[in-house]
C-alpha positions as CSV (number, residue, x, y, z in Angstrom):
1,M,0.0,0.0,0.0
2,S,1.3,3.4,-0.9
3,V,2.1,5.9,1.9
4,S,0.1,8.6,0.0
5,N,-3.4,7.2,-0.3
6,C,-5.1,10.1,1.4
7,A,-2.9,12.7,-0.3
8,Q,-3.6,11.1,-3.6
9,L,-7.4,11.3,-3.0
10,W,-7.1,14.9,-2.0
11,L,-5.1,15.8,-5.1
12,Q,-7.5,14.0,-7.4
13,R,-10.6,15.8,-6.0
14,F,-8.9,19.2,-5.9
15,C,-7.7,19.0,-9.5
16,Q,-11.0,17.7,-10.8
17,A,-12.8,20.5,-9.0
18,N,-10.6,23.1,-10.8
19,H,-11.2,22.7,-14.6
20,E,-8.2,24.9,-15.5
21,V,-5.8,22.3,-13.8
22,E,-4.1,20.0,-16.3
23,L,-1.5,18.5,-14.0
24,G,-1.1,18.5,-10.2
25,V,1.9,17.5,-8.1
26,L,2.4,17.2,-4.3
27,H,6.1,17.7,-3.9
28,C,8.0,17.0,-0.6
29,A,11.3,18.7,0.3
30,D,12.5,15.3,1.5
31,S,13.9,13.8,-1.7
32,A,13.3,10.3,-0.2
33,R,9.5,10.8,-0.5
34,R,8.0,10.2,-3.8
35,P,5.9,13.0,-5.2
36,V,2.1,12.5,-5.5
37,I,1.0,13.1,-9.1
38,W,-2.4,13.6,-10.8
39,P,-3.1,12.2,-13.3
40,A,-1.1,9.1,-12.2
41,N,2.1,8.5,-14.0
42,A,1.9,11.8,-15.9
43,P,5.3,13.1,-17.1
44,M,6.9,15.9,-15.0
45,D,10.0,18.0,-15.7
46,D,12.5,19.7,-13.4
47,E,10.6,23.0,-13.5
48,F,8.0,21.5,-11.0
49,H,10.8,20.6,-8.5
50,S,12.5,24.0,-8.7
51,L,9.3,26.0,-8.4
52,A,8.1,23.9,-5.4
53,A,11.5,24.5,-3.7
54,R,11.1,28.2,-4.2
55,A,7.6,28.2,-2.8
56,L,8.8,26.2,0.3
57,S,11.7,28.5,0.9
58,T,9.7,31.7,0.7
59,Q,6.4,30.2,2.1
60,R,4.6,32.2,-0.6
61,M,2.9,31.4,-3.9
62,A,5.3,31.1,-6.8
63,L,4.3,31.5,-10.5
64,Q,6.2,30.6,-13.7
65,P,5.0,30.6,-17.3
66,H,5.1,27.2,-19.0
67,G,5.0,26.7,-22.7
68,D,3.0,29.0,-24.9
69,S,-0.1,29.6,-22.8
70,D,0.2,27.5,-19.6
71,M,1.2,28.7,-16.1
72,L,2.9,26.8,-13.3
73,M,1.6,27.7,-9.8
74,A,3.3,26.5,-6.6
75,L,1.6,26.8,-3.2
76,P,3.2,25.8,0.2
77,C,1.1,23.5,2.3
78,G,1.6,25.3,5.6
79,A,4.7,26.2,7.5
80,S,4.6,23.0,9.6
81,T,4.9,20.7,6.6
82,S,7.6,20.2,4.0
83,W,5.1,19.7,1.1
84,A,4.1,22.1,-1.7
85,L,1.4,21.8,-4.3
86,V,2.4,22.5,-7.9
87,L,-0.3,23.0,-10.6
88,R,-0.1,23.4,-14.3
89,L,-3.0,25.5,-15.5
90,N,-4.1,26.0,-19.1
91,S,-4.8,29.7,-18.5
92,R,-2.7,32.7,-17.4
93,D,-5.8,34.8,-16.6
94,R,-5.3,36.5,-13.2
95,Q,-8.9,35.8,-12.2
96,H,-8.4,32.1,-12.7
97,L,-5.2,32.1,-10.8
98,S,-6.8,34.0,-7.9
99,V,-9.8,31.6,-7.8
100,C,-7.5,28.6,-7.8
101,S,-5.4,30.1,-4.9
102,K,-8.5,30.8,-2.8
103,R,-9.8,27.3,-3.3
104,F,-6.5,25.9,-2.1
105,K,-6.7,28.0,1.0
106,L,-10.1,26.5,1.8
107,A,-8.9,23.0,1.1
108,E,-5.5,23.3,2.8
109,P,-6.6,22.0,6.2
110,W,-7.7,18.8,4.5
111,L,-4.4,18.4,2.7
112,Q,-2.5,18.9,5.9
113,Y,-4.7,16.2,7.5
114,A,-4.2,13.8,4.6
115,I,-0.4,14.3,4.9
116,E,-0.6,13.6,8.6
117,V,-2.6,10.4,8.1
118,D,-0.2,9.2,5.5
119,E,2.8,9.9,7.7
120,A,1.3,8.7,11.0
121,E,2.4,5.3,12.4
122,G,-0.4,3.0,13.4
123,A,-3.1,4.9,11.5
124,D,-5.6,3.1,9.3
125,P,-5.6,4.9,5.9
126,D,-8.3,2.5,4.6
127,L,-10.7,3.5,7.4
128,V,-9.9,7.2,6.8
129,L,-10.5,6.8,3.1
130,R,-13.8,5.1,3.7
131,L,-14.9,8.0,5.9
132,L,-13.6,10.6,3.4
133,N,-15.5,9.0,0.6
134,E,-18.9,9.3,2.4
135,H,-21.0,12.2,1.1
136,S,-21.9,13.7,4.5
137,L,-20.9,13.8,8.1
138,E,-23.9,11.6,9.2
139,E,-22.9,8.9,6.7
140,A,-19.3,9.0,7.8
141,C,-20.3,8.7,11.5
142,L,-22.7,5.8,10.7
143,T,-19.9,4.0,8.7
144,L,-17.6,4.5,11.7
145,V,-19.9,3.0,14.3
146,N,-20.9,0.1,12.1
147,Q,-17.3,-0.7,11.5
148,L,-16.5,-0.6,15.2
149,S,-19.5,-2.6,16.1
150,F,-18.4,-5.3,13.7
151,E,-14.7,-5.3,14.7
152,L,-15.3,-5.3,18.5
153,D,-18.4,-7.5,18.3
154,C,-20.5,-4.9,20.2
155,S,-24.2,-5.0,20.6
156,Q,-24.3,-1.3,19.9
157,A,-21.8,1.5,19.1
158,A,-22.9,5.1,19.5
159,L,-21.0,8.3,18.5
160,G,-21.6,11.8,19.7
161,L,-20.0,15.0,18.5
162,S,-19.1,17.9,20.8
163,D,-19.7,21.6,19.9
164,G,-17.5,22.7,22.8
165,R,-20.4,22.9,25.3
166,R,-22.4,19.7,25.0
167,V,-22.5,16.5,23.0
168,K,-25.1,15.6,20.3
169,V,-25.7,12.0,19.6
170,Q,-24.8,11.7,15.9
171,A,-25.0,8.0,15.0
172,L,-26.1,4.6,16.3
173,S,-24.8,1.4,14.8
174,H,-27.2,-0.4,12.4
175,S,-29.7,2.5,12.7
176,A,-30.1,4.8,9.7
177,S,-32.3,7.1,11.7
178,F,-33.3,7.5,15.4
179,D,-35.2,9.8,17.7
180,P,-32.8,11.6,20.1
181,R,-35.7,12.6,22.3
182,T,-36.3,9.1,23.7
183,Q,-35.3,8.4,27.2
184,V,-32.6,5.8,26.2
185,N,-31.0,8.2,23.8
186,E,-31.2,11.1,26.2
187,T,-29.4,8.9,28.9
188,L,-26.9,8.0,26.2
189,R,-26.2,11.7,25.5
190,R,-25.7,12.4,29.3
191,A,-23.2,9.5,29.5
192,M,-21.3,11.2,26.6
193,D,-21.4,14.5,28.4
194,E,-20.1,12.7,31.5
195,A,-17.1,11.2,29.5
196,L,-16.4,14.6,28.0
197,L,-16.2,16.3,31.5
198,R,-14.0,13.5,32.8
199,R,-11.7,13.9,29.8
200,R,-10.7,10.2,30.0
201,D,-11.9,6.9,28.8
202,A,-14.0,4.7,31.0
203,W,-14.8,1.0,31.4
204,L,-17.8,-0.4,33.3
205,I,-18.8,-4.1,34.0
206,S,-22.4,-4.7,35.0
207,G,-22.6,-5.2,38.8
208,E,-19.4,-3.4,39.6
209,P,-19.4,-0.1,41.6
210,S,-20.3,2.8,39.4
211,A,-20.5,5.9,41.7
212,D,-18.2,8.0,39.4
213,L,-20.0,6.9,36.2
214,P,-23.7,7.3,37.1
215,Y,-25.0,8.1,33.5
216,L,-23.0,5.3,31.9
217,A,-24.5,2.9,34.5
218,D,-28.0,4.3,33.6
219,V,-27.3,3.4,30.0
220,G,-26.5,-0.2,31.0
221,Q,-29.7,-0.4,33.1
222,H,-31.9,0.8,30.2
223,T,-30.3,-1.5,27.6
224,G,-29.3,-4.5,29.7
225,A,-25.7,-4.3,28.6
226,S,-23.2,-6.5,30.5
227,A,-20.2,-4.2,29.7
228,L,-19.9,-0.6,28.5
229,A,-17.0,1.6,27.5
230,S,-16.7,5.3,26.7
231,C,-13.8,6.4,24.5
232,L,-12.8,9.9,23.5
233,L,-11.7,11.0,20.0
234,W,-9.2,13.9,20.1
235,Q,-8.1,16.7,18.0
236,G,-4.8,17.8,19.5
237,R,-5.5,18.3,23.2
238,E,-9.3,18.7,22.9
239,P,-11.8,15.9,22.8
240,V,-14.2,16.3,19.8
241,A,-16.2,13.1,19.9
242,V,-17.3,10.4,22.3
243,L,-17.8,6.7,21.5
244,V,-20.1,4.6,23.8
245,L,-19.8,0.9,23.2
246,Q,-22.1,-1.8,24.7
247,W,-21.8,-5.5,24.9
248,T,-24.3,-8.1,26.0
249,G,-23.7,-11.6,27.4
250,A,-20.4,-12.9,28.7
251,V,-17.5,-10.6,28.0
252,D,-13.7,-11.2,28.5
253,A,-12.8,-7.8,29.9
254,E,-9.0,-8.1,29.3
255,V,-9.5,-9.2,25.6
256,V,-11.9,-6.3,25.0
257,K,-9.6,-3.8,26.6
258,T,-6.7,-4.9,24.4
259,Q,-8.9,-4.6,21.3
260,L,-10.0,-1.1,22.4
261,N,-6.4,0.0,22.9
262,Q,-5.5,-1.3,19.4
263,C,-8.6,0.4,18.0
264,Q,-7.8,3.7,19.6
265,E,-4.4,3.8,17.8
266,R,-6.2,3.4,14.5
267,L,-8.8,6.0,15.5
268,R,-6.3,8.6,16.4
269,P,-6.7,10.5,13.0
270,V,-10.5,10.1,13.0
271,G,-11.2,12.7,15.7
272,R,-9.7,15.5,13.5
273,L,-11.4,14.1,10.4
274,L,-14.8,14.4,12.2
275,S,-14.0,17.8,13.5
276,L,-13.0,19.0,10.0
277,R,-16.2,17.6,8.4
278,A,-18.3,19.1,11.2
279,S,-16.7,22.5,10.7
280,A,-17.1,22.3,6.9
281,E,-20.8,21.4,7.3
282,R,-21.4,24.2,9.8
283,A,-19.7,26.6,7.4
284,K,-21.8,25.3,4.5
285,S,-25.0,25.6,6.6
286,R,-24.1,29.1,7.6
287,E,-23.4,30.0,4.0
288,T,-26.7,28.5,2.9
289,I,-28.5,30.4,5.6
290,T,-26.7,33.6,4.6
291,L,-27.5,33.0,1.0
292,R,-31.1,32.3,1.8
293,T,-31.4,35.3,4.0
294,S,-29.7,37.4,1.4
295,S,-31.8,36.0,-1.3
296,A,-35.0,36.5,0.7
297,R,-33.9,40.1,1.6
298,K,-33.2,40.8,-2.1
299,R,-36.5,39.2,-3.1
300,A,-38.4,41.3,-0.6
301,L,-36.6,44.5,-1.7
302,R,-37.3,43.6,-5.3
303,M,-40.9,42.9,-4.6
304,A,-41.2,46.1,-2.6
305,A,-39.5,48.1,-5.4
306,I,-41.9,46.5,-8.0
307,A,-44.9,47.2,-5.8
308,A,-43.8,50.9,-5.3
309,L,-43.2,51.3,-9.0
310,V,-46.6,49.7,-9.8
311,L,-48.3,52.0,-7.2
312,A,-46.5,55.1,-8.5
313,I,-47.4,54.2,-12.1
314,A,-51.0,53.5,-11.1
315,L,-51.3,56.9,-9.5
316,I,-49.9,58.9,-12.4
317,P,-52.7,60.9,-14.1
318,V,-52.9,60.4,-17.9
319,P,-55.4,61.6,-20.6
320,Y,-58.6,59.5,-20.2
321,R,-60.4,58.5,-23.4
322,I,-63.6,56.6,-23.9
323,S,-63.7,54.5,-27.0
324,G,-66.4,52.8,-29.1
325,D,-67.2,51.4,-32.5
326,A,-67.6,54.1,-35.1
327,L,-69.4,54.3,-38.5
328,L,-68.8,57.0,-41.1
329,Q,-71.9,58.4,-42.8
330,G,-72.6,61.2,-45.2
331,E,-74.0,64.3,-43.6
332,E,-76.8,64.4,-46.3
333,K,-78.6,61.3,-47.4
334,N,-81.4,61.0,-50.0
335,L,-83.8,58.1,-50.9
336,V,-84.7,57.6,-54.5
337,V,-88.2,56.1,-54.9
338,A,-90.5,54.9,-57.7
339,T,-92.9,57.8,-58.5
340,D,-95.4,55.7,-60.4
341,Q,-96.5,52.1,-60.7
342,G,-94.7,50.2,-63.4
343,Y,-92.0,47.8,-64.4
344,L,-88.3,48.3,-63.9
345,E,-86.7,48.2,-67.3
346,Q,-83.0,49.1,-66.7
347,V,-80.6,49.8,-63.8
348,L,-77.5,51.9,-64.6
349,V,-75.7,52.1,-61.2
350,G,-74.8,49.8,-58.3
351,P,-73.6,50.1,-54.7
352,G,-70.5,52.3,-54.3
353,D,-70.9,54.1,-57.6
354,A,-70.3,57.8,-57.5
355,V,-73.2,59.7,-59.2
356,K,-73.8,63.4,-60.1
357,Q,-76.9,65.4,-59.4
358,G,-79.5,64.6,-62.2
359,Q,-77.6,61.5,-63.5
360,L,-79.9,58.8,-64.8
361,L,-80.0,55.9,-62.3
362,A,-82.7,53.6,-63.7
363,Q,-85.4,53.5,-66.4
364,M,-89.0,52.3,-66.1
365,Q,-90.9,50.8,-69.0
366,E,-92.4,53.5,-71.3
367,R,-94.0,51.5,-74.1
368,E,-97.6,51.8,-73.0
369,L,-97.1,55.4,-72.1
370,R,-95.7,56.2,-75.6
371,L,-98.5,54.2,-77.3
372,E,-101.1,56.2,-75.4
373,R,-99.3,59.4,-76.3
374,R,-99.5,58.6,-80.0
375,Q,-103.2,57.9,-79.7
376,L,-103.7,61.2,-77.9
377,L,-101.7,63.0,-80.6
378,A,-103.8,61.4,-83.3
379,E,-107.0,62.3,-81.4
380,L,-105.8,65.8,-80.9
381,Q,-105.1,66.2,-84.6
382,Q,-108.7,65.1,-85.5
383,L,-110.1,67.4,-82.9
384,Q,-108.1,70.3,-84.4
385,Q,-109.5,69.5,-87.9
386,R,-113.1,69.3,-86.6
387,Y,-112.6,72.6,-84.8
388,N,-111.4,74.3,-87.9
389,N,-114.3,72.8,-90.0
390,A,-116.8,74.1,-87.4
391,L,-115.3,77.6,-87.5
392,A,-115.5,77.5,-91.3
393,S,-119.2,76.6,-91.4
394,S,-119.9,79.2,-88.7
395,E,-121.2,76.6,-86.2
396,R,-120.1,78.4,-83.2
397,A,-121.8,76.2,-80.6
398,Q,-120.2,73.1,-82.2
399,A,-116.8,74.8,-82.3
400,A,-117.0,75.6,-78.5
401,V,-117.7,72.0,-77.7
402,I,-114.8,70.8,-79.8
403,A,-112.5,73.4,-78.3
404,A,-113.3,72.0,-74.8
405,E,-112.4,68.5,-76.1
406,V,-109.1,69.9,-77.5
407,D,-108.2,71.4,-74.1
408,Q,-109.0,68.0,-72.4
409,A,-106.8,66.1,-74.8
410,E,-104.0,68.6,-74.4
411,A,-104.2,68.2,-70.6
412,K,-104.0,64.4,-70.9
413,L,-101.0,64.7,-73.2
414,A,-99.2,67.0,-70.7
415,L,-99.9,64.4,-68.0
416,L,-98.4,61.7,-70.2
417,E,-95.4,63.8,-70.8
418,Q,-94.9,64.2,-67.1
419,Q,-95.2,60.4,-66.6
420,L,-92.6,59.8,-69.3
421,L,-90.2,62.1,-67.5
422,R,-90.8,60.4,-64.2
423,A,-90.1,57.0,-65.9
424,Q,-86.5,58.2,-66.0
425,I,-85.2,57.9,-62.4
426,R,-82.4,60.5,-61.8
427,A,-80.1,61.3,-58.8
428,P,-81.5,64.2,-56.7
429,I,-78.0,64.9,-55.3
430,G,-74.4,64.1,-56.1
431,G,-72.8,61.4,-53.9
432,V,-72.3,57.7,-53.6
433,V,-74.9,54.9,-53.9
434,V,-75.0,53.2,-50.5
435,S,-78.1,51.0,-50.9
436,D,-78.3,47.3,-52.0
437,D,-77.8,46.2,-55.5
438,I,-81.2,46.1,-57.5
439,R,-79.7,45.2,-60.9
440,Q,-81.0,41.7,-60.5
441,S,-84.6,43.1,-60.1
442,V,-85.0,44.2,-63.8
443,G,-88.6,43.5,-64.9
444,K,-89.9,43.6,-61.3
445,P,-93.2,45.4,-60.8
446,L,-92.8,48.5,-58.7
447,E,-95.3,50.2,-56.4
448,R,-95.4,54.0,-56.1
449,G,-93.1,55.1,-53.3
450,E,-91.0,51.9,-53.3
451,V,-87.3,52.7,-52.4
452,L,-84.9,52.0,-55.2
453,F,-81.6,53.8,-54.2
454,E,-80.0,55.5,-51.2
455,I,-77.5,58.1,-52.0
456,S,-75.1,59.6,-49.5
457,S,-73.4,62.9,-50.0
458,T,-69.6,63.0,-50.1
459,R,-69.3,66.8,-49.5
460,A,-69.4,66.4,-45.7
461,Y,-69.4,63.5,-43.3
462,R,-70.5,62.7,-39.7
463,V,-69.4,59.9,-37.4
464,I,-71.7,57.7,-35.4
465,A,-70.0,56.3,-32.3
466,Y,-71.6,53.6,-30.2
467,I,-70.6,54.1,-26.6
468,D,-71.2,51.6,-23.8
469,E,-73.8,52.7,-21.3
470,R,-71.2,52.4,-18.4
471,H,-69.3,55.4,-19.9
472,I,-72.0,57.5,-21.5
473,N,-72.4,59.7,-18.4
474,R,-68.9,61.0,-18.9
475,L,-69.6,62.3,-22.4
476,S,-70.9,65.8,-23.1
477,K,-71.5,68.0,-26.2
478,G,-68.3,69.7,-27.4
479,Q,-65.8,67.2,-26.2
480,S,-63.1,66.3,-28.8
481,G,-61.5,63.1,-29.8
482,S,-60.0,61.1,-32.7
483,L,-61.2,58.6,-35.2
484,V,-59.1,55.8,-36.7
485,L,-60.7,53.9,-39.6
486,S,-60.0,50.3,-40.4
487,S,-59.2,51.2,-44.0
488,L,-56.9,54.1,-42.8
489,P,-55.1,52.8,-39.7
490,D,-52.2,55.2,-40.1
491,R,-54.4,58.4,-39.8
492,Q,-56.0,59.9,-36.7
493,I,-58.9,62.1,-37.8
494,P,-60.1,64.7,-35.3
495,L,-63.8,64.8,-34.3
496,S,-66.1,66.6,-31.8
497,V,-69.2,65.4,-30.0
498,E,-72.4,67.0,-31.4
499,R,-75.3,65.1,-30.0
500,I,-75.9,62.2,-27.6
501,T,-79.1,60.4,-28.4
502,P,-81.3,59.5,-25.4
503,V,-82.2,56.1,-26.9
504,S,-80.1,53.0,-26.4
505,E,-79.7,49.9,-28.6
506,V,-78.1,46.5,-28.3
507,R,-75.0,45.8,-30.3
508,E,-73.0,42.6,-29.8
509,G,-74.8,41.8,-26.6
510,R,-73.9,45.3,-25.0
511,N,-76.3,48.1,-24.3
512,V,-74.9,51.2,-26.2
513,F,-75.9,54.8,-26.9
514,R,-75.6,56.4,-30.3
515,V,-73.3,59.5,-30.2
516,E,-73.1,61.8,-33.3
517,C,-69.8,63.4,-33.9
518,A,-68.7,66.0,-36.5
519,L,-65.5,66.2,-38.5
520,P,-63.8,69.6,-38.5
521,G,-63.6,69.9,-42.3
522,P,-63.3,68.0,-45.6
523,V,-61.1,64.9,-45.4
524,D,-59.9,63.1,-48.5
525,R,-60.1,59.4,-49.1
526,L,-63.2,58.9,-47.0
527,L,-66.2,56.9,-48.2
528,P,-69.6,56.4,-46.5
529,G,-69.9,53.2,-44.6
530,M,-66.3,53.0,-43.4
531,T,-65.9,51.6,-39.9
532,G,-63.3,52.1,-37.2
533,T,-62.9,53.2,-33.6
534,A,-63.6,56.5,-32.1
535,K,-62.0,57.8,-28.9
536,V,-63.3,60.8,-27.0
537,R,-61.2,62.7,-24.5
538,V,-63.1,63.2,-21.2
539,G,-60.3,64.6,-19.0
540,R,-57.5,63.0,-17.0
541,A,-57.5,60.0,-14.7
542,S,-54.9,57.7,-12.9
543,I,-53.7,54.6,-14.7
544,G,-55.1,52.5,-11.9
545,W,-58.6,53.9,-12.4
546,I,-58.4,53.4,-16.1
547,L,-57.4,49.8,-15.7
548,F,-59.7,48.9,-12.8
549,G,-62.4,51.5,-12.8
550,D,-64.9,49.3,-14.7
551,G,-64.3,46.5,-12.2
552,I,-64.9,48.9,-9.2
553,D,-68.1,50.2,-10.8
554,W,-69.3,46.6,-11.4
555,L,-68.7,45.8,-7.7
556,R,-70.6,49.0,-6.7
557,V,-73.6,47.9,-8.9
558,N,-73.7,44.3,-7.7
559,L,-72.5,44.5,-4.1
560,W,-74.7,47.0,-2.3
């Protein structure tokens, strides 16, 4: 077995934890001691030895460039040892060197311990390595008591750790978990305190006087042990742990004492190991608590800052606008109707067509009217001839009767002329056709007054906004706002409220009021029927009220 088992394990773990390390060497000033190398059997040149010697002589860190980009770092392992750690790092960055040096300072006590174990006579490196390989202090303590229970043939081995004031029961052999509050374990803890105060080992056989070991005797009474022993584990001159061993049945006291003495020689390095692990776990626990406290404090400060920011933003007054769906309409709208009964013969325009005032829109059938007109013209011609004949023959009475018939025929002809004119349906105003398409209704019989076209003027427009009833009380005549149309999303058209109708209607399941708004002047590219969103400025309000005002109003309406 090599004399550097523990040091080899320490070097391996340290180098693997520092990713910049390519090669690690533990060098001893005593040339008779072989260096410890990681990775094992890696080549090493004389630069490592000379740099280690320099670090040991000065007791300070020594640096030396190596190759193109590597760096050699030598660190003395304490003034009380003749060992130095030499590392080859793949980086010359100062930050990496500083981090590696700080990590070595933290791990240096473990290296000194590993060197002491390897150099100690009578120590059991295998046991130390087993304890070092455990992941936690509890697992290491449990491994120790199980090993002692097996080697000494104990019925139970218990281990307690001292924090300087009292002992805490840490492990019981063959028990992964236990309750320290039970009477047996509390008595066991007092027996460990008793051994710590006495500062020496003790041996007790059942039935023998035990006036100076009352708590150890109580343990025997509770467990029925025939023999008990309490052994101290030391770090330097201070006891750091207590072992309480129990046997049942017949026991050869001399044989057991001999085994205990041999075992204590092997356990001499264990006390410091347990102390180091306990200190490391306490430091880790304190660091965890500090990190959690710091994290909780930072989280609380962050949440408070966010809450303050949200509150400040919520109280900032901003322009408050009430929005609603909007519809663009011509300010003037005319309906074109059929003036007489008849049949639709021709339709010349459709929805969206621009028309001028007087433009022909549709034509009704004229055939019967024109036939009747020809008949009247022929009849009127005959009457004129008869009238002339009566005048020529001096038949004045007959001429007067015929003159009346002529007047009647001329009146009928004038009426037919008017009907022929009305058969041509013309636009009363200029604008855009906004009614449905009737071009499929050619030949349809029409009644007098039936609507054929709806024409909206394009000279001026008005906006119809549909405002929710929850907000209508905030609107008043004269308020200004803006209109954005779906077909012109890049333009904001100014508007002003002209009239709020007192009658509501239902749109998309909501009760809304119709608000008429005026545009300030002519705006190009507008067409009747365009839709969008209108927003009316009603003053200023806080952001919080704008976001949650509707919910507050709902609660007021429903929870009263």
